[in-house]
N, C-alpha and C positions, 0 to 999 in steps of 0.2 A: 158510511161508506170507506171504503178501506183506499188509503191515499196512496197509490202506484204510482212506481217511479222509475224512469228508463234510463236505466245508466249508460255513459257514454259507451261505446262500440270499443273492445278490442280484438284483437288478429282473430281470436276466433267467433266471435259473432258477438249479440246483444243480449244480455239476461235483466232479466225483469225483477225488480227490486220494492220490495215494500217497506219493511224497515232497515237500521244501519245492523244489523244482526245475521249474518247466514244461515243458523239454525232456527232463525227464530221465526224468518220468513221460509225455510223449509216445516216446520213446525205449523205456520199458518196457510200455504199450500196443500200437507198433507192431511189436515182436519177438513180444510173446503174439499179438497179430492173425497178422503172419506164418506164427507155428509151427501158429496154429493151422487155416489156410489151407492149408499144408503134409501137416497129420494130416487134413484134410477131403478132398484132392485124390486121392487113390488113390480113395477109393471113390467118388469123383465121377468118375473116368477109367471105374473100372469100369460104371457108367451109364451112359458114351457109348462103351459097349463092347469097351472094354481089357480083355484077358482078365485073369483074377483072380491066375492066376500072375504076370502080369508087374506087376501093380498094384499084387502084397502082398507083391511080392521085400524086402527090404531096402534094397537097394542105389537103388530106385525112391522108398524110404518119404524113405529118408535123402536123395535129390536134389529131393524136394518139400519138408522142411522147410528144405533149406539155400539153396530158391531163395525159401522165404517170409521165412527171414530177411534175407537178402542183399537183397531187395524190400523190407523193414522198414528196412533199412537205409541203403537208398538214399532210401526216403521222409524219413527222418531227417537225414540230411546235407541233402539239398532245401530242407527244413524249417530247418534251423538256417542253410542257404542264405538263402535268400529269405526267411524272417519274422525272423531273430534280426538280420538286417544292420539290417532297419528299424527292429525294438524297439530296436539299439543303437545307432541315429541319433538315435531320442527320449528315451530315457535320456542319450548327450551334450548333447542340447539342453536335458534338466533340468538336468544335472550344470554347463554353462556358466550357466544361468539363475543357480543354485543360488552359484555363485561371484562371480557379476558383484552379487546380493544382497548379498554378504558384504563385497567391496568397497566397493559404494556406501556403505555404512550410516557406513563409518568416513571417505570422501574424500569422498561430496556429488556423485562427478561421473555424472550418467546418463546422460553417453554409453555407457557401456560397458555398459547395459541399456536401449538401441534396440531396440523390438521388431524391426525389418528385421534385427539379428543377431543373434536369440535363435530368430528363424523354423525349422522345421523344412519342407521339402517336401510337400506331400500329391501323391502320385501312385498314389493307389491309390482305388477306391470300396466300398471295404469298412471293417470293424473299423479296421484299423490304419490307412488312411488316415480313417477317423472319430477316430481316436484322435488324430491327428496334428493333424487341424481342430483339437481342440479342445484343444489345446496351443497352438496360434497363438493362439486366442480367448483363452486364458487371458494370452498373455504380451504380449497386446494390454493387457487388460484392468489387467492389472499395470501395464506401462508406462503409463499413461495415470494408473494412482492413485498411482503411482509420481512424475508430472510434476505433478499437483495437488498432491500432499504438498510436493514442492519448490520450488512454485508459493508455497504457505502460509508454509513455512519462509522462504524470500525476504520475502513479505509483512512475516511476523512482525518478523525482522531488521533492515527498513527502520521499522517503527513504531516499534521500541523506540528507534531511535537518534535518532528526531525530537522535540522539544520545540514549534518555530514552527509556528504553523497554517499558514503560505502555503507553507513547505518539505514539509511532512507530505502536506497537500493535493496538490505537485504529483505530487510521489514517489508518492503514492498513485496519481493516476492513469497514469504511466509503467508502473506495474505494471500497472493492469487493461488497456492497451493491448496489452502483452507476451502475455497470459495470456487474453484476452476475444479476441481480433480488432476491437476497436472501434477507430474511426478518430477518433474527435470526443468531446469531454464536457465538464463543468465539475462541481466540486464547490461546493455553497453552505453555507455556517456559518450557524445562528442567532446574531446580535447585538442585544442591546438593541431585539428585539422585530421583526428584519429580516432578512431571507437576505441576505447577504453574499458575495462571489464570493472564494472561497479560493484557487481555482487552475483556469484553466480552458487547453482543446488543441484547436485546431481549430475554434474556437470565434467566428466574426466579432464578435458583441456579446455577452457572455457577462450584462451586467447583465441585458439586456432578458429572460434566460432565468430571473431571477430573480422576475419579475411574470407569469409566464405562467400559464393558466388551470391545467394540468395540474401543473407546479409547487405550486400552491396548493392543488389538492385531493391530491397526495400529503402535504403537509405539514399538511393538517386531519384527512384520515383515515388517515392511516398508511400506507396500502396501496399497494404499487408500480403502477407503469401502463405497459403494452407499446404502443407505436405501430407498427403495421406501416403501411409506406409501400409499395402498390405498384406496379410498373414503369409504370404506365399511366396514374399519377395524375401532374398536373401540380402541382409544387412552386411555391407563390409565397413568395418572402421567406425562404429556406431560411437560417437561422442559421450552418451549418458550411459548411465549404469543400469540400465536396462534395456528392451527393445520396444521401441518407441512407437506407437499405431498411427499416430500423428504429430508432425509439429508444425506450430503455427508461427510467424513473425511480425510481431504488428511494431509500426512506427509509435514513438513518443514524441511528440508534439506542443508546443504552447503558442499559442496566435500562428499558426500555419508554419512557424518556426521549428524544423527539423533538430531536435534535441539527443536522439539516441533511438534505442532497437530495445524491446523486448522480445526473449526466444521463450516459448512454453512446451512443454512434451508432454505426453500422456500415453499410456499404456494402448488405452483404446483409442478413443475418437470423442472430441469436444462437441458438445449437442450445440444446439441454438440460444438456450439461456445460457451457458459459459461463454459464448463467445462475443452475447450481448452484452453479459455482465463484465467480459474484459473491456470490451467499448466504454464503458460507463467506470470502468474504475480509470481507465489512464487518462481521461479527461484529468483527473484530481492528482495524477502522478506526473502527466506533461507540466500541471503548475508547479507542484512542490520541485520537482525536478530543476527546473527554472530558477526558482526561487536558492535550492542548494549550490546550485554550479554559482551564484550571482554572490551568495555568502563564500565559496569556498574563493572565489577570485578576490571579492574585498580583505577574505581574511590574509589570501598572500599577498596584496597590495600593504597590509596592515603590518605583516611581519618581513616581508621583504627590503635590502634597500635599492633605489630605483636605479641606479649608476650600475653595483657592480653585483648585483643577482647575488647576491646572499641575503642572509637574517639581518635585520637591523639590532641596533642596539637592544632595544627595549622587549622585544622578543627574543633574543640570545640569551642575555640575564635571567630571562624566566628561563629558559631550557634549562641552563645551567643552573638554576637554582633547586628544579625537578632531581637534575645529575647529583648533585650534591646530597639532596636528602636521601635517594635509593644508596647513594655508598657509604655514609654514613647506616640507614637502615640494613643495609649487607656487610657492612664490614669490606668493604670494596678499594681497588684502588680509584681516582680521576684527577686525569694530567688537566693541565690549563697553560696552555701558549699565548703570549703577546707578541705581536708581530708589528713592527714600524718597517717601512722602507723609509730607506737610509736618504738624506738630502732630496727631499722628494721637493720642499719649495725649489731647490735651483732648479729642478728636471722643470716645475711650473713656468718659473723664471726665462731657463734657459729655451725651451721648446713651445712651450705656450699650456694654457689648460687644457684646450683638445685632446695634446700629446699626452698630458698629466692624469685625464681620464682615463686613456688608453690603455696607462701605465698600470692604475688601478685594477681594471678589470682584466687585465693579461695575468697580473700577480694572482687575485683571487683564483682565475680559471686556473693556474696550475697549482695553489694549496689545495683547491679541492677534489683535484686529481688525483691528489698523491693521500688523501685523507681518507678515513676508512668510511664504509655506510653508515657506520651509528655515530660518527662524529660531527660534532655542531662547530660552525663555522660563520661567525658575524663581524659586523664591521662595529668594532668600536668606538672610532670616531675620525675624522679627516682620514690621514695613511695608518691607522692602527687597526689591527684585526685581532679577532682572540678565535684559538680553538680549543675545541674543550675535548680531552679524548677520553672518557671513560674505560677503566680498567686498564690504565696507562701509569706504572712508577715512574720514579726518576731517571730509569736506564732507559724505557718506554720513551718519555719527551727529549731527552738529548736525542736518541736516535731520530725520530721522529724531524727533531727540529735541525738535525744537519743537512738530514735530505731535504727538506724544504727551502734550505739555505743556499745549498748549491744547487737544486731546481732553479728556484729564479735566477743566481748567478748566471749561471750558464744559457740562461734565454735571452732574446733581443726581439727589440721593437724596430722593426724598417718606418722611417717618416718619410718617404722621398727616398731621395741618397743617402742620407741620416743614417745611423741604426743606434738607438738607442738601448743603454744597456741599468739597469739597478741593480742594489743589491740589499740586503732586507737584516734586521736585527733582533733575533730573536730572545724573548724570557720566559721561563718558566718555572712551575712549581706544582708538586703532587701531595695529595692526600691519600692518605693518612702518614707520608712522610714527616709533611709539613703539619704539627698537632695544631689544626685552628678550628675556629667553633662557625664560621660560617662561609659562604662561600666568596663573602666579601673581601675577606683576609688573605682568603687564597688570588684572588684576582691583584690584591694589594703588594703578596709577596712577589708573582710572575714579573708585575710594572718595574717594581723593584730593582730585580734582575737583569730586565730590559734596558732602563737607564743606565744602569753599571756597565753593561754591554757600549751601549751609546758614547757611555763617557771613558771608554776604553778604545777606540778605535771603530766600531760599528761591524760589520758583516761577521756578527758570531753569535755564538751560542752559549748559553748561557741559565744552567737550574738552579734552583735555590736547593742548597742543602738543609 
């Protein structure tokens, strides 16, 4: 007896299974049906007028049974040829996807799982064609999912390798451009109560973006803004290098704390997948930006003297080494000035250390205001300071030293009803006017010139010759 099993129902109904092979079941049913037809056909023939003696002859019945079985076998062969081949194509496509997925897991090469290479043709409008179409849609969804996963992985790897705010933001913008179709953008971060430009691409005036009403609204509410610009609307004062079709403004946060804003512009519009990906990437960007800002604050604390706000000795000497190496390599000038506040101990003893601290900060503020943008100023120790002036010759040092000396001497600090005035003594040395082998010797020459000034009356400038 045949062991007929009833499988669990599907959405489309109930199927009767005999074996575990679909085509084997099909063959059994077809042969059975053919034999049934062979048995019934003699009686059907008699109903049509065929003599009973002929219709019931064993040879006629045998011929009918053979014809029914033959038709069943032919039908089975046709089904295997027509249906089986197409099912094999579908199965091979699934096997290819499975193998490619395994390869991608270890190699990370998405080209092997490109949707076009895994698609199978849809050449019918029946259940098999529908299955092929559903398979192709699955491949497309899988390809999109893997592309998103690769984008997130690449973005995460970039974030973990960056601790400088500007470098992090610039690389992040590049990733947003590659994965979202944006053509212009800017990343702003909060620093000392203001939004500063961390990176920009394709934006004419990024500083103006930081003060726009849309940016302020996003910072204030923490809600994104999407600005669509219809094609028939004329845009005045466009800040990007192309006419945008849509501009989106997303807040950058970490643990619900606002850190900054990202602005992205596209010639067309961002689709739902792009916006979802932006949301996904912003989660990692928020953490990375928070780490970079923390790193920046720690770097500043490590490099800055807490009292005066200028560089400390360790960081300043490191910068001096860099500038000296550059001067030697490019055969350019490099000047060093050493400043000492005259009779500073007496100021502390007379007015107290609080006033002394104010004198230190005031003197540093005066000197910094007169130095050039590329000059380096750091606290050498106590009331001694060093100014490093790239491209400054002996004469340049003398001129700058006199300007600094006069500016300090002409200033005054009010302490209640008292006025406190100080002067500075300045010594200097310049490379290559002084043929020295390293920056330490250059500082030593400037220090020796400073002590000659202090021994001869103070409040003067002397440059080593």
